[in-house]
N, C-alpha and C positions, 0 to 999 in steps of 0.2 A: 736503166744508165741513165744518167744526164745527158742532154743535149751536148752534142762534142763540138757543134759549130764548123762540122767538117761533114759534106754533102754525102762522100762514101760512107762513113760511119753511121750517120743519121738514118741514112736508106735503109740500112741492114739493121740498126737496133730500133728504131723509130723512138716511140716515147716512153720504151721499158724504164720503170723504176726500180729500186731496190739496192741490192748488193750484187757489184759487177766485179767478176774476177776480171784481170787482164796478164795473160803472161806471154812469155817469148824470151828469146835469148838477147844478150846484151845489144842494144843499138839497135832494135826491131821496132822503136817507137812507142815504148810503155809510156814512158816519162813525158814526152809530147803529146800523146793523146790525154793523159790524166792534166797537164796545163790548157789544154784546148777548150776541155770540160770546165775547168776551173774558170777560165775568162768568160765562158759564155754564162755560169753560176753566179758568178760575181754581180750579177745585176740584181739578184736576189738578196743578197746576205755575204757573209763572210765565208772564207774558204779555208779549211784546215788542210793544212799540208804536212803529215806526217813523213819527215824525210828521217829514214833508217839508214842510209848510204852516203848521206853527207853530198847529196847530186842536186839539190835544188838551185838552180841557177836563175838568178834573176834577169839576167840580160839576154834570156831565151823567152822570157815573158815577153822582154820591150820588142823581140823581134816577132813575134806573134800577134800582137795588138798595137794600136795608136793610141792607145789610153791607159798606156801604162803607168804613171803616177796614180790615176784611179783606182786599178786592179792591185796593184802591188802593195796598196795602204790596206787592202781588205783581204787579204792573204795572212794566214797566220801559220806562219813556220814553226814546226816543232821536230827538234833534232834529238833522236833518240839514240845514245852512244851503245848499248846491248838490249839483249832481249827482255831486261827487266825494264830497262827505261822506257821500251817500247811500251810492255804491259801495261805500265802505270800511267802513261801518256794516253792510251786507249781506254783505259777505266776511267780517268778524268775527262773525256772529251764533253759527256753529259753536261758538264759544268760551264760548258762556254754558250752562251747565249746568241742567236739570231746567224745560226751558221746556215748554209744552204747547198754546200758540199764538202763529205769529207774525202781526202784521197791519203791511201796509206802507200808509200812506194819506197821500200818494197815491204811485204808482209812475210817475206821468207829469207831474207838476209841474216838478220840476229837467229832465226831459228836453225836456220842452216847451220849454223856453228856450234848452238847448245845443243841439238839434237844428238849431236855426236858425242857430248857428254853424257845427258841423261836422256835416253831416247822417251821412256813414258813420261817424264815431268814435263819434256819440252813439248810433248803432243797435248798433254792435259792444258799448258799453259797457251797455247795456239789455239785450242778447242775454245777457251774461255774468251780469248780475244776475238775472234771471228762471231762467237754468241752475242758479243756485246755490240760488233759493227754491224751484225745482223737484223738484232733488235733496233739498232739506230736508222738503220735503212728503211724502218718502214715508216719513218718520218720525213728523212731527207736523204738524196743519193749518196751511196758510198762505194769509190772505187778505191779496189786491191789491186794492186800490181804485184808482181812475183818472177823470179828467174824459173829456168828450168834445168831438169837434171836428166841423165839419160837411163831409162829402165834397162838393167841389164839383161832381164829375158827377152824384151821385145826390141831392144835398142830405139825405141821412138822418144820423143822427147815430152816429159811430164812436169805439170807444174811442182815446184817447191812446194811442200804443205798436204800433197797429195788430196785424198777424199776429204781432208778436214776443210780444205779450201774451195773444193770444185762442189761439195755435197751442199753447202750453205749457201753458196751463191746462186741468186736468180738467173744473173748472165754470165757466161762465160766465153771471152774472147781470148782468141790466138793470135797473136802476130808473129810473121815469120819474115825475114830478113832479105833472102836471096830465091827467088825475087820477093819483094816485099807484098804481102797477101794478108788481109785479115779474114779469119776465119770466126764466125760465130757457131759456138760447139751446143750452147745452151741457152735458151729453151727451145731453140729451132735451128737448124745448119743452113749456113749460107755463108758465102765468101766473096772478096772482090780483090782487085788487085788495085795496090796505092802507090803513092810517090810521097816523100819527105823534102821539104824545102823550107828554106828561110822562113816563110810567110805559114807554114802549116803542113796539112795532109791532104793530098789532092787525089780524085780518082784518075785513073788511068784509061 
């Protein structure tokens, strides 16, 4: 994963690169974490932010950095209105040059809707998307965020996309909300408490 610029996250993650999955309930800090990483990596090139939930908020970037104009000028926001738009956007990422980080926020929103219509096809499309992001992550860091669902058998919260997203990820991070806790599930197991404020994410 890319450096986040946040001490508690960086101590847990280190300099690990590749494809990172970040999952958790709403308002757990997924998007904030992705934006902090974007601010850090903007120094090396452009950042692609694939927004599938119309949740990208430039004002939040302004809160997180004093170099807002420089940062926001290098962020390429792509809005995906449905699962097919998301698929095309991911397939087209290769054509964009000078990119230092790709963020997909979230990989599971449109999939969750489509999978109810056609389970087999939805999984096939999602697998293709993740495979492209995996290949891309060999060159630059990629962060996929996703929501959670409650497993009927165990009652545990699991990432939407299941083994398709977890199996291909080099690192899996779970964010919990009450209390705020970051848990590294893969490739090692570590955890820490944190808090979110206007300026970012901090250790407790």
